[in-house]
All heavy atoms as an XYZ file, in Angstrom:
884
protein
N      65.973    123.820     79.263
C      65.888    124.449     80.565
C      66.247    125.922     80.404
O      67.241    126.265     79.786
C      66.867    123.762     81.524
C      66.933    124.416     82.877
S      68.160    123.703     84.015
C      67.436    122.138     84.387
N      65.431    126.774     80.987
C      65.716    128.205     80.926
C      66.713    128.570     82.026
O      66.964    127.778     82.941
C      64.426    129.030     81.129
O      63.964    128.832     82.460
C      63.363    128.642     80.115
N      67.222    129.770     81.929
C      68.173    130.238     82.943
C      67.480    130.356     84.299
O      68.053    129.994     85.330
C      68.808    131.578     82.504
C      69.718    131.313     81.302
C      69.580    132.212     83.645
C      70.355    132.525     80.709
N      66.241    130.814     84.293
C      65.492    130.905     85.553
C      65.293    129.528     86.184
O      65.415    129.367     87.407
C      64.132    131.580     85.332
C      64.270    133.062     85.035
O      65.306    133.650     85.420
O      63.354    133.629     84.416
N      65.020    128.550     85.357
C      64.866    127.187     85.873
C      66.205    126.650     86.415
O      66.236    125.967     87.440
C      64.334    126.256     84.777
C      62.895    126.538     84.385
C      62.463    125.764     83.148
O      63.323    125.375     82.330
O      61.249    125.558     83.009
N      67.275    126.996     85.730
C      68.595    126.569     86.190
C      68.923    127.190     87.549
O      69.452    126.522     88.439
C      69.657    126.941     85.160
N      68.585    128.470     87.719
C      68.808    129.116     89.017
C      67.940    128.472     90.102
O      68.360    128.331     91.249
C      68.535    130.624     88.943
C      69.661    131.390     88.316
C      69.599    132.119     87.163
C      70.996    131.493     88.782
N      70.822    132.662     86.883
C      71.711    132.301     87.867
C      71.688    130.982     89.874
C      73.066    132.606     88.017
C      73.040    131.280     90.024
C      73.707    132.091     89.109
N      66.748    128.061     89.726
C      65.873    127.379     90.692
C      66.477    126.040     91.115
O      66.418    125.659     92.290
C      64.482    127.172     90.090
N      67.097    125.346     90.173
C      67.761    124.076     90.484
C      68.951    124.334     91.416
O      69.160    123.601     92.393
C      68.211    123.359     89.193
C      69.111    122.175     89.512
C      67.005    122.912     88.394
N      69.698    125.377     91.141
C      70.830    125.727     92.006
C      70.342    126.020     93.419
O      70.945    125.577     94.410
C      71.631    126.910     91.425
C      72.388    126.446     90.181
C      72.587    127.495     92.449
C      73.094    127.541     89.435
N      69.242    126.767     93.528
C      68.669    127.067     94.854
C      68.264    125.784     95.581
O      68.500    125.636     96.790
C      67.473    128.007     94.728
S      67.924    129.686     94.311
N      67.691    124.851     94.857
C      67.296    123.569     95.457
C      68.527    122.798     95.924
O      68.522    122.197     97.013
C      66.491    122.744     94.459
N      69.579    122.816     95.098
C      70.831    122.165     95.496
C      71.406    122.814     96.763
O      71.899    122.123     97.653
C      71.877    122.233     94.382
C      71.731    121.176     93.320
C      72.008    121.471     91.994
C      71.363    119.879     93.632
C      71.902    120.508     91.006
C      71.253    118.904     92.656
C      71.519    119.215     91.339
N      71.357    124.130     96.817
C      71.884    124.848     97.988
C      71.117    124.471     99.253
O      71.712    124.273    100.316
C      71.829    126.368     97.769
C      72.824    126.889     96.768
C      74.262    126.882     97.252
O      74.508    126.636     98.451
O      75.153    127.107     96.418
N      69.793    124.370     99.137
C      68.981    123.971    100.297
C      69.342    122.565    100.756
O      69.452    122.296    101.948
C      67.491    124.054     99.968
C      66.962    125.463     99.875
C      65.494    125.472     99.523
C      64.993    126.893     99.318
N      63.586    126.929     98.903
N      69.531    121.670     99.799
C      69.900    120.289    100.130
C      71.276    120.258    100.783
O      71.510    119.516    101.741
C      69.875    119.433     98.864
C      69.900    117.975     99.129
C      68.667    117.571     99.904
C      68.450    116.102     99.899
N      67.331    115.702    100.728
N      72.182    121.066    100.269
C      73.537    121.130    100.836
C      73.498    121.612    102.281
O      74.160    121.040    103.148
C      74.421    122.046     99.981
C      75.858    122.110    100.469
C      76.734    122.889     99.519
C      76.644    124.355     99.817
N      77.637    125.157     99.102
N      72.699    122.632    102.549
C      72.560    123.139    103.917
C      72.008    122.051    104.835
O      72.476    121.862    105.961
C      71.662    124.403    103.951
C      71.248    124.763    105.352
C      72.367    125.560    103.275
N      71.042    121.303    104.341
C      70.462    120.210    105.114
C      71.524    119.160    105.441
O      71.623    118.690    106.579
C      69.316    119.580    104.322
O      68.878    118.394    104.918
N      72.335    118.781    104.443
C      73.394    117.797    104.670
C      74.449    118.333    105.635
O      74.970    117.593    106.469
C      74.056    117.383    103.360
C      73.250    116.410    102.526
C      73.419    116.336    101.159
C      72.337    115.541    103.109
C      72.703    115.437    100.390
C      71.607    114.643    102.345
C      71.799    114.598    100.991
O      71.082    113.704    100.233
N      74.786    119.618    105.510
C      75.770    120.214    106.421
C      75.272    120.189    107.865
O      76.042    119.900    108.788
C      76.095    121.651    106.000
C      77.030    121.804    104.809
C      77.059    123.260    104.342
C      78.426    121.330    105.163
N      73.993    120.493    108.055
C      73.425    120.463    109.403
C      73.481    119.051    109.979
O      73.845    118.850    111.136
C      71.987    120.967    109.396
C      71.872    122.461    109.196
C      70.430    122.934    109.037
O      69.503    122.092    109.037
O      70.239    124.152    108.903
N      73.123    118.058    109.167
C      73.193    116.668    109.622
C      74.628    116.259    109.923
O      74.887    115.553    110.890
C      72.614    115.729    108.568
C      71.128    115.759    108.492
C      70.646    114.648    107.587
N      69.405    115.029    106.945
C      68.985    114.539    105.810
N      69.684    113.654    105.167
N      67.839    114.936    105.294
N      75.548    116.694    109.077
C      76.963    116.370    109.268
C      77.462    116.919    110.607
O      78.091    116.197    111.380
C      77.771    116.956    108.105
C      79.228    116.652    108.149
N      79.728    115.417    107.840
C      80.290    117.418    108.477
C      81.044    115.436    107.975
N      81.408    116.640    108.352
N      77.159    118.170    110.880
C      77.579    118.794    112.145
C      76.882    118.154    113.340
O      77.494    117.945    114.383
C      77.313    120.292    112.095
C      78.237    121.007    111.146
C      78.033    122.516    111.165
N      78.734    123.115    110.057
C      78.172    123.826    109.097
N      76.877    124.057    109.115
N      78.893    124.323    108.116
N      75.614    117.854    113.187
C      74.871    117.201    114.270
C      75.437    115.817    114.576
O      75.530    115.420    115.744
C      73.390    117.073    113.909
O      72.792    118.331    113.813
N      75.818    115.097    113.544
C      76.388    113.762    113.749
C      77.719    113.852    114.479
O      78.003    113.051    115.376
C      76.565    113.048    112.413
N      78.541    114.825    114.123
C      79.815    115.010    114.826
C      79.577    115.336    116.292
O      80.225    114.765    117.171
C      80.637    116.124    114.172
C      81.344    115.707    112.916
C      82.351    114.594    113.132
O      83.143    114.654    114.087
O      82.327    113.637    112.341
N      78.645    116.243    116.543
C      78.328    116.592    117.931
C      77.746    115.382    118.660
O      78.091    115.116    119.822
C      77.344    117.761    117.973
N      76.882    114.646    117.996
C      76.276    113.457    118.598
C      77.313    112.403    118.948
O      77.229    111.765    120.003
N      78.302    112.220    118.089
C      79.367    111.250    118.368
C      80.157    111.663    119.595
O      80.437    110.832    120.471
C      80.290    111.122    117.154
N      80.486    112.935    119.679
C      81.245    113.418    120.835
C      80.431    113.298    122.122
O      80.952    112.874    123.162
C      81.665    114.872    120.607
N      79.153    113.648    122.048
C      78.286    113.555    123.231
C      78.131    112.103    123.662
O      78.214    111.787    124.856
C      76.914    114.206    122.949
C      77.069    115.720    122.830
C      75.905    113.837    124.017
C      75.854    116.431    122.274
N      77.933    111.210    122.709
C      77.778    109.785    123.023
C      79.012    109.249    123.732
O      78.915    108.585    124.762
C      77.524    108.971    121.736
O      76.310    109.442    121.138
C      77.402    107.492    122.021
N      80.179    109.560    123.189
C      81.414    109.089    123.811
C      81.588    109.669    125.208
O      81.994    108.961    126.132
C      82.612    109.436    122.937
C      82.673    108.599    121.675
C      83.774    109.027    120.734
O      84.345    110.125    120.904
O      84.075    108.257    119.810
N      81.270    110.942    125.372
C      81.404    111.585    126.687
C      80.456    110.976    127.707
O      80.854    110.687    128.843
C      81.146    113.105    126.568
O      82.080    113.648    125.630
C      81.292    113.796    127.898
N      79.215    110.766    127.313
C      78.226    110.197    128.230
C      78.631    108.785    128.648
O      78.597    108.450    129.838
C      76.816    110.201    127.585
C      75.849    109.334    128.362
C      76.286    111.621    127.480
N      79.027    107.973    127.679
C      79.407    106.599    128.012
C      80.684    106.561    128.850
O      80.819    105.733    129.741
C      79.548    105.742    126.749
C      78.250    105.130    126.309
C      77.390    105.824    125.477
C      77.878    103.869    126.744
C      76.186    105.271    125.074
C      76.670    103.302    126.347
C      75.822    104.010    125.509
N      81.611    107.472    128.586
C      82.827    107.535    129.395
C      82.482    107.927    130.834
O      82.993    107.323    131.787
C      83.832    108.520    128.792
C      85.084    108.639    129.585
N      86.028    107.643    129.631
C      85.541    109.629    130.384
C      87.009    108.021    130.427
N      86.740    109.223    130.888
N      81.614    108.913    130.977
C      81.196    109.339    132.323
C      80.471    108.215    133.054
O      80.708    107.983    134.248
C      80.285    110.561    132.233
O      80.966    111.631    131.654
N      79.596    107.527    132.333
C      78.883    106.402    132.929
C      79.858    105.305    133.346
O      79.729    104.713    134.419
C      77.850    105.861    131.946
C      76.962    104.708    132.423
C      76.192    105.108    133.673
C      76.007    104.296    131.319
N      80.859    105.068    132.523
C      81.885    104.071    132.833
C      82.656    104.461    134.092
O      82.886    103.625    134.976
C      82.847    103.938    131.654
O      83.957    103.163    132.005
N      83.046    105.717    134.179
C      83.793    106.185    135.352
C      82.939    106.098    136.616
O      83.419    105.706    137.685
C      84.280    107.620    135.139
C      85.371    107.742    134.093
C      86.625    106.971    134.458
O      87.046    107.031    135.623
O      87.178    106.296    133.569
N      81.671    106.439    136.498
C      80.758    106.360    137.648
C      80.590    104.915    138.099
O      80.648    104.610    139.295
C      79.393    106.966    137.282
O      79.584    108.318    136.862
C      78.439    106.929    138.443
N      80.403    104.033    137.141
C      80.249    102.613    137.461
C      81.511    102.077    138.123
O      81.446    101.329    139.107
C      79.940    101.803    136.181
O      78.795    102.355    135.555
C      79.697    100.349    136.482
N      82.657    102.468    137.611
C      83.923    102.031    138.188
C      84.070    102.551    139.618
O      84.513    101.826    140.512
C      85.083    102.496    137.317
C      86.373    101.808    137.669
O      86.379    100.720    138.223
N      87.476    102.444    137.346
N      83.686    103.801    139.852
C      83.771    104.372    141.197
C      82.852    103.629    142.170
O      83.227    103.355    143.319
C      83.414    105.859    141.161
N      81.659    103.287    141.711
C      80.725    102.536    142.561
C      81.326    101.174    142.887
O      81.290    100.709    144.034
C      79.344    102.392    141.873
C      78.476    101.386    142.610
C      78.654    103.739    141.782
N      81.901    100.535    141.882
C      82.533     99.230    142.096
C      83.669     99.302    143.092
O      83.793     98.450    143.985
N      84.503    100.336    142.943
C      85.604    100.507    143.907
C      85.077    100.766    145.308
O      85.662    100.319    146.291
C      86.514    101.652    143.459
C      87.406    101.290    142.305
C      88.511    102.323    142.069
N      88.069    103.700    142.151
C      87.766    104.467    141.109
N      87.869    103.977    139.892
N      87.385    105.708    141.273
N      83.967    101.468    145.400
C      83.364    101.742    146.710
C      82.795    100.497    147.367
O      82.763    100.391    148.595
N      82.341     99.549    146.564
C      81.758     98.319    147.114
C      82.815     97.286    147.503
O      82.557     96.442    148.362
C      80.798     97.695    146.092
C      79.507     98.452    145.818
C      78.778     97.824    144.640
C      78.620     98.489    147.045
N      83.994     97.329    146.924
C      85.015     96.304    147.152
C      85.515     96.202    148.596
O      85.773     95.092    149.054
C      86.207     96.531    146.222
C      85.968     95.943    144.871
C      87.233     95.992    144.043
N      86.934     96.824    142.882
C      87.791     97.511    142.197
N      89.053     97.508    142.523
N      87.420     98.214    141.170
N      85.689     97.277    149.331
C      86.269     97.157    150.673
C      85.403     96.374    151.666
O      85.925     95.869    152.662
C      86.437     98.595    151.144
C      86.417     99.426    149.923
C      85.565     98.684    148.948
N      84.124     96.287    151.424
C      83.240     95.614    152.377
C      83.141     94.136    152.014
O      82.799     93.794    150.884
C      81.855     96.267    152.369
C      81.918     97.752    152.621
C      81.730     98.654    151.571
C      82.182     98.235    153.892
C      81.807    100.014    151.796
C      82.259     99.602    154.120
C      82.079    100.495    153.073
N      83.400     93.254    152.959
C      83.417     91.820    152.663
C      82.127     91.306    152.024
O      82.174     90.457    151.129
C      83.627     91.168    154.033
C      84.226     92.231    154.883
C      83.735     93.534    154.343
N      81.004     91.829    152.431
C      79.731     91.348    151.903
C      79.546     91.757    150.444
O      78.914     91.043    149.661
C      78.566     91.892    152.770
C      77.219     91.491    152.202
C      78.708     91.444    154.204
N      80.108     92.890    150.041
C      79.883     93.406    148.682
C      81.127     93.364    147.804
O      81.135     93.945    146.723
C      79.375     94.868    148.770
O      80.333     95.651    149.479
C      78.031     94.932    149.454
N      82.163     92.674    148.218
C      83.409     92.628    147.444
C      83.179     92.077    146.040
O      83.616     92.669    145.043
C      84.474     91.773    148.171
O      84.728     92.378    149.434
C      85.747     91.696    147.374
N      82.512     90.940    145.965
C      82.266     90.319    144.658
C      81.435     91.237    143.767
O      81.735     91.418    142.580
C      81.563     88.964    144.826
C      81.268     88.209    143.539
C      82.556     87.932    142.770
C      80.541     86.916    143.843
N      80.408     91.837    144.342
C      79.572     92.778    143.567
C      80.422     93.949    143.090
O      80.296     94.405    141.949
C      78.371     93.264    144.416
C      77.607     94.348    143.686
C      77.466     92.117    144.775
N      81.300     94.425    143.949
C      82.193     95.529    143.575
C      83.060     95.184    142.387
O      83.224     95.985    141.465
N      83.618     93.963    142.356
C      84.450     93.538    141.231
C      83.619     93.404    139.953
O      84.058     93.789    138.870
C      85.149     92.213    141.549
C      86.327     92.411    142.453
C      86.395     92.106    143.772
C      87.582     92.995    142.113
N      87.614     92.456    144.289
C      88.373     93.005    143.274
C      88.119     93.518    140.945
C      89.661     93.510    143.303
C      89.405     94.016    140.972
C      90.170     94.015    142.137
N      82.430     92.886    140.087
C      81.553     92.729    138.915
C      81.168     94.092    138.353
O      81.234     94.332    137.144
C      80.294     91.897    139.271
C      79.278     91.945    138.136
C      80.679     90.467    139.598
N      80.776     94.993    139.240
C      80.373     96.343    138.802
C      81.555     97.052    138.154
O      81.425     97.671    137.093
C      79.802     97.155    139.987
C      79.628     98.609    139.609
C      78.475     96.565    140.447
N      82.733     96.940    138.759
C      83.924     97.586    138.182
C      84.261     97.023    136.811
O      84.663     97.763    135.915
C      85.129     97.408    139.111
O      84.966     98.161    140.273
N      84.113     95.718    136.666
C      84.462     95.118    135.375
C      83.495     95.523    134.272
O      83.864     95.559    133.095
C      84.538     93.597    135.489
O      83.269     93.061    135.765
N      82.268     95.846    134.610
C      81.320     96.284    133.573
C      81.628     97.689    133.070
O      81.205     98.054    131.976
C      79.868     96.253    134.091
O      79.741     97.140    135.192
C      79.438     94.861    134.476
N      82.383     98.461    133.851
C      82.670     99.834    133.431
C      83.456     99.868    132.124
O      83.219    100.729    131.282
C      83.401    100.603    134.524
O      84.726    100.138    134.665
N      84.385     98.928    131.936
C      85.145     98.901    130.686
C      84.239     98.546    129.509
O      84.369     99.100    128.426
C      86.309     97.908    130.772
C      87.193     97.927    129.545
C      87.789     99.296    129.257
O      88.240     99.983    130.160
N      87.751     99.715    128.010
N      83.308     97.644    129.723
C      82.355     97.298    128.670
C      81.502     98.494    128.280
O      81.241     98.723    127.100
N      81.077     99.253    129.276
C      80.281    100.456    129.006
C      81.094    101.446    128.184
O      80.608    102.018    127.205
C      79.790    101.088    130.326
C      78.765    100.178    130.998
C      79.214    102.483    130.091
C      78.414    100.587    132.424
N      82.338    101.631    128.570
C      83.202    102.549    127.837
C      83.404    102.081    126.399
O      83.374    102.884    125.462
C      84.551    102.659    128.549
O      85.392    103.552    127.872
N      83.575    100.778    126.212
C      83.765    100.231    124.860
C      82.534    100.445    123.986
O      82.655    100.730    122.792
C      84.102     98.740    124.926
C      85.485     98.488    125.486
O      86.320     99.389    125.534
N      85.721     97.273    125.930
N      81.356    100.303    124.580
C      80.122    100.536    123.818
C      80.066    101.982    123.336
O      79.753    102.262    122.174
C      78.874    100.182    124.667
C      77.608    100.692    124.006
C      78.791     98.691    124.901
N      80.396    102.917    124.218
C      80.396    104.330    123.836
C      81.380    104.633    122.728
O      81.070    105.357    121.782
N      82.573    104.060    122.830
C      83.575    104.271    121.792
C      83.123    103.674    120.456
O      83.315    104.275    119.402
C      84.901    103.647    122.212
C      85.603    104.400    123.316
C      86.856    103.689    123.800
O      87.357    102.800    123.086
O      87.319    104.026    124.889
N      82.517    102.502    120.519
C      82.041    101.846    119.297
C      80.942    102.658    118.628
O      80.940    102.843    117.400
C      81.536    100.424    119.618
O      82.595     99.685    120.216
C      81.056     99.716    118.369
N      80.004    103.156    119.430
C      78.924    103.979    118.863
C      79.477    105.258    118.247
O      79.107    105.631    117.128
C      77.891    104.319    119.943
C      76.990    103.181    120.402
C      76.152    103.621    121.597
C      76.105    102.709    119.281
N      80.353    105.931    118.980
C      80.952    107.161    118.462
C      81.735    106.915    117.185
O      81.657    107.681    116.222
N      82.491    105.828    117.161
C      83.279    105.477    115.975
C      82.358    105.173    114.790
O      82.623    105.597    113.665
C      84.163    104.276    116.283
C      85.068    103.868    115.160
C      85.917    102.673    115.555
C      86.732    102.188    114.372
N      87.469    100.971    114.679
N      81.271    104.452    115.059
C      80.319    104.136    113.994
C      79.706    105.380    113.384
O      79.573    105.502    112.165
N      79.354    106.317    114.239
C      78.779    107.579    113.749
C      79.806    108.318    112.911
O      79.498    108.841    111.840
C      78.297    108.451    114.935
C      77.111    107.786    115.630
C      77.928    109.851    114.453
C      76.748    108.418    116.961
N      81.050    108.343    113.380
C      82.101    109.049    112.640
C      82.436    108.360    111.318
O      82.884    109.012    110.380
C      83.334    109.187    113.508
C      83.146    110.237    114.581
C      84.465    110.682    115.181
N      84.255    111.821    116.045
C      84.039    111.732    117.345
N      84.017    110.558    117.938
N      83.849    112.818    118.070
N      82.248    107.045    111.238
C      82.509    106.339    109.978
C      81.420    106.612    108.945
O      81.691    106.671    107.752
C      82.619    104.834    110.223
C      83.905    104.433    110.905
C      83.956    102.959    111.242
O      82.987    102.223    110.945
O      84.965    102.537    111.823
N      80.199    106.772    109.396
C      79.091    107.048    108.488
C      79.130    108.501    108.016
O      78.807    108.803    106.872
C      77.740    106.754    109.183
C      77.595    105.253    109.402
C      76.567    107.300    108.387
C      76.430    104.869    110.280
N      79.562    109.384    108.882
C      79.505    110.813    108.596
C      80.275    111.245    107.343
O      79.808    112.128    106.630
C      79.964    111.607    109.821
C      79.239    112.910    109.948
O      78.141    113.084    109.443
N      79.855    113.840    110.637
N      81.436    110.667    107.021
C      82.118    111.086    105.785
C      81.297    110.841    104.522
O      81.510    111.510    103.509
C      83.396    110.241    105.774
C      83.666    109.966    107.199
C      82.305    109.823    107.836
N      80.348    109.918    104.574
C      79.483    109.709    103.414
C      78.687    110.970    103.116
O      78.434    111.301    101.958
C      78.553    108.523    103.646
C      79.232    107.167    103.853
C      78.198    106.094    104.183
C      80.040    106.788    102.630
N      78.279    111.664    104.169
C      77.566    112.932    103.957
C      78.496    113.978    103.350
O      78.079    114.777    102.524
C      76.983    113.428    105.277
C      75.790    112.641    105.719
C      74.966    113.398    106.749
N      73.879    112.571    107.179
C      73.871    111.842    108.295
N      74.892    111.868    109.100
N      72.840    111.109    108.614
N      79.751    113.970    103.772
C      80.708    114.924    103.207
C      80.868    114.682    101.710
O      80.976    115.634    100.929
C      82.053    114.815    103.924
N      80.860    113.429    101.305
C      80.938    113.096     99.879
C      79.717    113.620     99.141
O      79.834    114.175     98.040
C      81.045    111.566     99.698
O      82.175    111.100    100.424
C      81.173    111.189     98.245
N      78.537    113.469     99.744
C      77.316    113.988     99.130
C      77.382    115.501     99.004
O      76.967    116.065     97.984
C      76.096    113.581     99.950
C      75.803    112.098     99.914
C      74.730    111.705    100.910
O      74.587    112.306    101.971
N      73.972    110.666    100.576
N      77.919    116.161    100.010
C      78.050    117.625     99.976
C      78.992    118.031     98.844
O      78.711    118.975     98.102
C      78.532    118.160    101.338
C      77.444    117.942    102.393
C      78.912    119.631    101.248
C      77.903    118.117    103.831
N      80.095    117.309     98.697
C      81.041    117.600     97.611
C      80.387    117.414     96.244
O      80.602    118.213     95.334
C      82.276    116.710     97.720
C      83.144    117.053     98.919
O      83.006    118.174     99.456
O      83.942    116.191     99.334
N      79.595    116.357     96.116
C      78.905    116.113     94.836
C      77.918    117.227     94.525
O      77.805    117.661     93.369
C      78.200    114.767     94.873
C      79.143    113.588     94.846
C      78.453    112.254     95.063
O      77.214    112.215     95.232
O      79.161    111.238     95.054
N      77.203    117.689     95.536
C      76.264    118.795     95.321
C      77.023    120.050     94.918
O      76.590    120.772     94.010
C      75.400    119.032     96.582
C      74.420    117.876     96.769
C      74.662    120.361     96.504
C      73.645    117.920     98.071
N      78.156    120.308     95.559
C      78.973    121.471     95.180
C      79.420    121.382     93.727
O      79.410    122.391     93.015
C      80.191    121.598     96.100
C      79.863    122.279     97.400
O      78.959    123.103     97.478
N      80.596    121.933     98.437
N      79.805    120.197     93.295
C      80.196    120.017     91.896
C      79.035    120.318     90.953
O      79.220    120.963     89.916
C      80.690    118.586     91.665
C      82.035    118.286     92.268
C      82.445    116.837     92.074
O      81.941    116.180     91.136
O      83.267    116.371     92.870
N      77.849    119.845     91.309
C      76.671    120.105     90.475
C      76.367    121.605     90.416
O      76.059    122.139     89.340
C      75.455    119.343     91.019
C      75.585    117.843     90.942
C      75.682    117.351     89.517
O      75.092    117.911     88.606
N      76.437    116.291     89.318
N      76.445    122.262     91.565
C      76.185    123.708     91.612
C      77.208    124.451     90.746
O      76.849    125.326     89.944
C      76.222    124.222     93.067
C      75.020    123.683     93.843
C      76.263    125.749     93.119
C      75.089    123.925     95.342
N      78.484    124.092     90.908
C      79.534    124.769     90.136
C      79.373    124.527     88.637
O      79.541    125.454     87.837
C      80.919    124.302     90.602
C      81.236    124.752     92.005
O      80.655    125.712     92.513
N      82.144    124.055     92.655
N      79.033    123.299     88.260
C      78.839    122.989     86.839
C      77.678    123.777     86.252
O      77.786    124.359     85.170
C      78.582    121.492     86.655
O      79.690    120.746     87.048
N      76.580    123.784     86.964
C      75.394    124.491     86.468
C      75.640    126.004     86.424
O      75.228    126.670     85.468
C      74.187    124.162     87.355
C      72.809    124.457     86.791
C      72.637    123.893     85.390
C      71.747    123.881     87.711
N      76.344    126.523     87.409
C      76.677    127.951     87.416
C      77.565    128.294     86.229
O      77.373    129.321     85.569
C      77.376    128.343     88.738
O      76.529    128.001     89.827
C      77.686    129.822     88.789
N      78.530    127.427     85.936
C      79.411    127.644     84.792
C      78.626    127.648     83.484
O      78.851    128.494     82.611
C      80.508    126.569     84.757
C      81.536    126.691     83.649
C      82.322    127.989     83.783
C      82.464    125.499     83.665
N      77.680    126.740     83.358
C      76.842    126.692     82.151
C      76.039    127.979     82.022
O      75.956    128.573     80.935
C      75.914    125.455     82.179
C      74.853    125.542     81.093
C      76.725    124.179     82.037
N      75.448    128.420     83.119
C      74.658    129.662     83.084
C      75.532    130.836     82.672
O      75.151    131.654     81.831
C      73.983    129.929     84.451
C      72.917    128.877     84.713
C      73.388    131.327     84.505
C      72.364    128.917     86.128
N      76.718    130.939     83.265
C      77.624    132.040     82.930
C      78.054    131.981     81.465
O      78.124    133.016     80.792
C      78.850    132.003     83.847
C      78.541    132.388     85.276
C      79.718    132.154     86.222
O      80.763    131.612     85.785
O      79.585    132.512     87.399
N      78.305    130.786     80.988
C      78.698    130.630     79.576
C      77.577    131.033     78.642
O      77.788    131.773     77.674
C      79.123    129.165     79.296
O      80.164    128.797     80.199
C      79.585    128.993     77.878
N      76.367    130.572     78.946
C      75.221    130.884     78.094
C      74.903    132.386     78.119
O      74.656    132.988     77.066
C      73.978    130.060     78.531
C      72.724    130.550     77.857
C      74.215    128.581     78.232
N      74.965    132.987     79.290
C      74.641    134.420     79.375
C      75.737    135.271     78.730
O      75.426    136.314     78.149
C      74.419    134.851     80.828
O      75.546    134.506     81.622
C      73.164    134.261     81.394
N      76.997    134.844     78.819
C      78.061    135.643     78.174
C      78.008    135.522     76.657
O      78.326    136.461     75.944
C      79.434    135.224     78.697
O      79.747    133.918     78.260
N      77.582    134.362     76.153
C      77.445    134.181     74.704
C      76.247    134.938     74.157
O      76.232    135.342     73.006
C      77.336    132.708     74.356
C      78.623    131.931     74.535
C      78.467    130.452     74.261
O      77.355    130.003     73.901
O      79.468    129.730     74.422
N      75.226    135.126     75.006
C      74.010    135.806     74.570
C      74.257    137.319     74.438
O      73.515    137.986     73.740
C      72.874    135.531     75.542
N      75.271    137.808     75.092
C      75.528    139.264     75.047
C      76.190    139.655     73.818
O      76.586    139.767     72.944
C      76.388    139.682     76.246
C      75.624    139.571     77.532
C      76.504    139.998     78.678
C      75.758    139.867     79.983
N      76.486    140.266     81.116
């Protein structure tokens, strides 16, 4: 492998790293948005349920609607947690790419300093 080819490999690694970083950040934002949306939906559902309870005709419906709000909130938390559990795998990939870049850069520097 020539030095120019090695630099091309480093550039390819850098592009891949940027791609992984973007996905990593997007996943973090997505987890937060998912949890927020499901929490808001849960609160809205709970409010509707509380609003239905005072009326004798809709009391049972009010209790049912209110009880589903906790389930909705749990789904949001589970999804957000799942996304956050998967996301560190990307961080590991980013670290591995950094190691490859650093190793290849060190080889290039060693070879060019010996050539002088």
